[in-house]
C-alpha positions in Angstrom: -155.1 45.5 43.0 -151.5 44.8 42.1 -149.6 42.2 44.1 -145.9 41.8 44.3 -144.5 38.4 43.3 -141.0 37.1 43.8 -140.0 34.9 40.9 -137.0 33.1 39.5 -136.2 32.8 35.8 -132.8 31.8 34.3 -131.5 31.7 37.8 -132.4 35.4 38.3 -134.6 36.4 41.2 -137.0 39.2 40.3 -139.9 41.0 41.9 -142.8 41.7 39.6 -146.2 43.3 40.1 -149.4 41.9 38.6 -153.1 42.3 38.8 -153.5 38.6 38.0 -154.0 35.9 40.6 -151.3 33.6 42.1 -152.3 30.7 39.8 -152.0 32.8 36.7 -148.6 34.2 37.6 -147.4 30.7 38.5 -148.6 29.5 35.1 -146.8 32.3 33.3 -143.6 31.6 35.2 -143.8 27.9 34.5 -144.5 28.5 30.8 -141.5 30.8 30.5 -139.2 28.4 32.4 -140.4 25.6 30.1 -139.5 27.7 27.1 -136.1 28.4 28.6 -135.5 24.6 29.1 -136.4 24.0 25.4 -133.7 26.5 24.4 -131.2 25.0 26.8 -131.7 21.5 25.3 -130.3 22.7 22.0 -126.7 21.5 21.3 -125.3 25.1 21.3 -124.0 26.6 24.5 -125.8 29.9 25.0 -125.2 32.4 27.7 -128.2 33.7 29.8 -128.8 36.7 27.6 -128.9 34.7 24.4 -131.2 32.1 26.1 -133.5 35.0 27.2 -133.5 36.5 23.7 -134.3 33.2 22.0 -137.0 32.4 24.5 -138.6 35.8 23.9 -138.4 35.2 20.1 -140.1 31.8 20.5 -142.9 33.2 22.7 -143.4 36.2 20.3 -143.6 33.8 17.4 -146.3 31.7 19.2 -148.2 34.9 20.1 -148.2 36.3 16.6 -149.3 32.9 15.1 -152.1 32.8 17.7 -153.2 36.4 16.9 -153.4 35.4 13.2 -155.5 32.3 14.0 -157.7 34.5 16.3 -158.3 36.9 13.4 -159.3 34.0 11.1 -161.7 32.7 13.6 -163.3 36.1 14.1 -163.7 36.5 10.3 -165.3 33.1 10.0 -167.7 33.8 12.9 -168.6 37.2 11.3 -169.2 35.6 8.0 -171.3 32.8 9.4 -173.3 35.3 11.5 -174.0 37.4 8.5 -175.2 34.3 6.5 -177.4 33.2 9.5 -178.9 36.7 9.7 -179.6 36.6 6.0 -181.3 33.2 6.2 -183.4 34.4 9.1 -184.4 37.5 7.2 -185.4 35.4 4.2 -187.6 33.1 6.4 -189.3 36.1 8.1 
C-alpha cells in the first residue's frame, strides 16, 4: 500500500508516494541529498535546476554502470552453471 512522504531536496519540500518502507525512502532521500552536496562542492556556482540536472546525470551514470556489472555477473553465473551441469553429466 502506498504511503505519502513529505521530503526536502534542494530546499524544496515535496510530497511523494511510495510502496517502500520508511527506512528505504529515508535512504533514498539521504542518497540524493548526498549527491546534491557533491555537486555543490564543485567550484562552479550552479542554480538549483543545474544542480538537479547534474545530480540526475551522476545517479543515472552510476545506475547504468551498475546494470552493466549486473549483466556481466549474470553471464558469468550462467557460464559457470552450464560448466557445472556439464561436469555433473560427465560424472553420472
